[in-house]
N, C-alpha and C positions, 0 to 999 in steps of 0.2 A: 975510972970507966964505969958505966952503967953494970948493973947487974944483970944476968940471963932473964933474970924474971921479971923486971922493970921492963927490957928488950922485948918482952912476949907480951905484955900487956898492952905495951904500945903498937905493938903490930898487930893487936886483937882489935883496939881500938880503932886502927888506921883501917883495919878490914872490915870493920861493922859499918862504918861511917860510908866506906866505898860502897857496901852492899844497898844502905841505906838511899842513896842518890840512884842506884841503878832502880831499885825497887821505883823509887819517884818518876824516873824519866820514864819508865816502862810503863807506869801506871797515865803521865801525861799524854805519852805516844797513843794509849790504849783510846783514851777522850777524844784527842784531837781526831782519832781515826773514826770516831762515830759522831763527830759533830757534824749537826747539817747547817753547813754555812752558806747554802741557799736561803734555808729558814730562817737563818739568822739576820741574813742583810735584808730580806723582804719584811721581818719583825722589824726592825729598825727603822727602816722606811715607812713602815705602815705607823709606829709609834710616833714617828716626828711628824707624818702627814696629820694623823689627828691633832695632836698638841697644837700645830700651827694653826689647823681651821677650827678648834672649838676654843684655844685660847684668845686668838685675833678677833674670831667671829662673834663670843661673848662681848667683847669690848667696845669693838664697833656698834653691835646692834645699842647699846647704851647710849653712845658717842649720835648714833643716826635719830634716837627718841629726842635727846636732848635738843638737836638742830630743829626738827620737825615742832615740838613742844616751843621752842624763843621764837621760831620765825616762819613757819606756816601753818600753823593752827594753833594759835593761843588760847581756845577754848577748849577746857580737858574733855568735856562731854562728847566734843567734835571727833577726837581721836580716840578715846575709851577703846574701843573695839582694836586698834593697832596696837595699843599699849598692852593689852591682853595678849595678844598676836606673839608679840615680841616678848613678855616672859615666859609663855609658853615656850617658843622657840630654846631660849636660855635654858630651860629645865630639859628639855629636848637634848639640848646640846651636853648636858653633866651628865643624860642617861650615854649617850652617844661613847661619852669619853669612858669610863667606867665598862662598859660592853666591849669595847674593843682593846680595853685593856686586857680583859681577860681572856678573849676569844683571840688574840695575837700569844699570847701565854700556852695558850690549848694548843694553836695548830704547832708552836713551836716544840712542844711536847712532842705531838704526834710525828714530828720531822724526826725530834732524836727517836723517837720508837722504829719508825719505820726506817730510817740511816741503820739501825741496828740489825733488825731483819735483814736488810740485805746483804749486810757485812756479814751474817750468818747464814746466808743461803744456802751452804754447803755440807754447814754442821748440824745437829738435832735440832736447832731453834725451828718450831714449824708456826707460820702465821695461821691463825682462827678463822672462821668466816664471819664471828662478831668482827674481829678486825678489820677486815676486808670491807666489811660492812660501813662502819664508823669513817673509813678513809672514803666511801663513795659519797656518804652521808655529808664530809665536810667539802668536798669538792662541789655539791650541789650547794650547801649553803654560800659558801664563798662566790659560787658564781651568782646566786640570787644580791649576794651584798655588793658584788661588782656593780650589776646595773644598776642597784639602789645609789651606788656612790656615784654613779654616772649622772645622774637627776639631780645630786646634790653637787657636785661640778657643775652642772648647766644653770642651777639656780643660784649658786655664790658667785656666778658672773652678772647676775644682775646690778644687786646693788653698785657692782665696779662700771658698770655701764651707765648708770645713773650717774655717779659719783662724778664720773669723767665727761660727762655733758655738761654737767655745774664748772668743770674747773676749766674745759674748753670756753663755755660761755663766759667764763672771767679772763681767761688768756685775751680772747677777743676784747673786750673791753679795754685791757692794758693795752692793745695793738696802737701804735705810732697812727696807722693809718685811717683812724676812726677821728673824725672832732672830739675834741675836748670838751667842747660844750656839756654844761648838764643835761638838758633835754636828750642828747642825741643818747646820752648812757642812761638814761631814764625809760627810753624806748625798747631798750632789752631786759627781759625777765623769763623767770624759771618756775613754771607752773608747776607744781607736784600734783595736783589735781588731776592733770591728765593722766599719768601714769598708775591713776588707783590706789594712791599709797593713803592720801586720806580721802575724805567723802566732798562733794565739789560744795556744800553747806560749813566747809571750814573757812575760819579768817585768820589772816588775808589769803591764806592758799597759795599765792603769787609772788614773789619777792622782784624787784626791778632794780636795778642802776646802783646807786652806790651800797643799798640795802643787801645786794647780793655779792658786791665786793668784799662787804663786813664777813660775811658767811664764810667766803672762799679763804680768806685771812685767819678767819680763827682757828685756834687749835684743834677743836672737835672735830672742823671739817677735814685738817690735815691728817687728823689722828687717824679718824674713822675710814677714809679714803684709803691711806697706805693698809691699814690693817685687814680691809676688805679685801686687797691685793695679794696678800699675804696668805690669809683664808681660803682664796680662792687656789694659789698654788698650792697648797695644804693639803685641800681634797684635790686636787692631781696625782699629787705625790701619796696620796691614799688611794687611788684609783689602781697607780701602777703599783704599788704595792699588791694589791687583791687580784691585779693580772698574775704579777709574778708567783705570789702564792696559788694559783689557780695552776699555771704551768707545773709548779713545785707538786703540789696534792695529786695530779692527774698519772704524774711522773710516779710518784708513790706509789698510787692505788697498780698502776700497771707492773710495779716491780712485786709488790705482795701478791699478786695473780698468778706471775711467773714464778715466785718462789713457791706458792701454794702448789702449783703445776710440778714443778720439780719436783717437791717431795712426795706426792702422790707416784711419780713415775718412778722415785726410788723406793718406796715402800713396795711396790709391785713388781720391784726388779730383785729386791732382796727375796720376798716371798716366792720368785721364780726359782732363784737361787738355790733355796731351801729345799724348795719341792724336788728340782735336781739332784740335791746330793741326798734327799729320801730315797729316791728312785736308785739311784747309784749303789746306797747302800743295803739295800735290800736286794739288789739284784747280786751283790756282791756275796750276800749272805745265802743268797738259791744256788750259787755256784759252788761254794764253800761244802753246801749240804749235798750236795750232786755229789762230788767228789769224793 
């Protein structure tokens, strides 16, 4: 049989283990209680959309430049400005990815702060004017970024439209209803100069027939076309995430404003109660002195 001391030691170990589990469970519940789930969803959606747009857009721009240099503008001087613009856009993509990584973390932290403030609405936690001003600033900044990303979403649809035109032209050339003789196919062309992508003095500037089919069958065209579609979808997801952020920030700002009004009301109420108690205590003292 076990001695009483060993039995007591085992009991203490079991109780301490159960107490640690209870403390850990309580801490987990407290953390989950202040977790801003809406901000978490918006942050994940924003990170995913920006990652898709930046990653796919960067690779698609490189493939587009390769196609233009190989088939539409073989003289480097004719598309030097376009090369500089594409390189600038790639650097802008790096900046967008870095900025939204930090901005998403900041908005998530602001969501944790506001959720904690709302959870402590009836306690001693008090929101400051600075905190409400910061929330209002995030609302305004997110609104501006949402409008900007609407423009980015529309701009990202332009290369999808251009590549779709080339793909549909190649599909029409492969259609069985068209004559299969070479002169008929050579009359079907795509002129990139009419879109303003390359100048009118670019050589050759236009691709027809079998050369156009070779472009559509190339890996650069296939990859760039689908990457542009994914990048456009990523821009759309980012717009949705920013709209979600805007709704969350507006609601949080309203909650903070209500919390400040509630605390101001409670302060006035406590002050009046103290004054009433002071008046009652002085009146009792006066009655006792008269008696």
